[in-house]
N, C-alpha and C positions, 0 to 999 in steps of 0.2 A: 900751222904758217904755210902758205902757198905760195907764186912767182909775184900772185898781185891780193889778194888781202893776207891778214895775220887776226884773227881769233883768239881775244880772253872770254874763257867762259870762265862761272862760278853758279849749279845749281844753288837756288833759294827756293822753301818755297811760298810758293802765294804771294810773289813777285815776281813780277817782272821790267828790266829797265832797258834801256839798250842804250851805248854807243857810238859815233863815225867821229871818224876822228881820219884827217891829210895833213899831215907836215910838211912845211914849205920847201920839202927836197924835190916834193911833185911836179911842182909850177907855179903857175899865176893863183888868184883866186880862180875863176871859170875851172882851168884845172881843178882844184880843190874838194872846188864845189859839184863839180861833176864830177867826180872819181865817191864820195859823199853821197849824195844823187842816185846813185848809179847800184850804193849796197841793202842802202836804205828800200830801196824797189823792191830788193830782193827778198830782206831780209822779211817786210810784213807780206813781199809772200808766198814764205813760209813759216809765216807765223805761228798759223793756228796748229803746226806741227810740231811744235816746237816744246821746248820745257819751260818752264818757271826759272830763273833768274835771273843774274846777270850778262847784260855779250855789248863786245867794247869793238867794234872792226875797225882795223886801223887801213886806213888804205900805202900800196904799195905804190913803185912811182910806174908800173906798168899799169896800174886800176884804169886811168881815166879814159889808156886806149886799149885796148883788150877784147878782144873780140863781144857782144853776145855770150854766144853760145860756154865756149870758150873762160867765162868769167864765172856763170849763172857755173858749171859745174866741178870750176876750183872754192866757191863758197859753201855747194851744197858736201862737197872735199873736206872746207877747213870743220862744220857741226856737225858730220861721221865720228866725225877724230875727236872731238872736245863729247861727243856721245851724247848728241842735245836735242836729237832728234828722239821723239814721243812711242 
């Protein structure tokens, strides 16, 4: 986990599933959807370099307002920590 995103990763051969979630703690529907959209965009940016498996990304309260570069840095950090890069 980081200060803006949590990743649950289960490696599986040949299967790639992904899920994005944001709880009501984050705010109204606009903030929750913005958080998921930002995480989804980062996932698809790096998806060609990721191992197959199941990914679940959980947005934290700071995700909708986090600066883009910091969010991307933390996104890569949690993926590295999960050893999901090929």
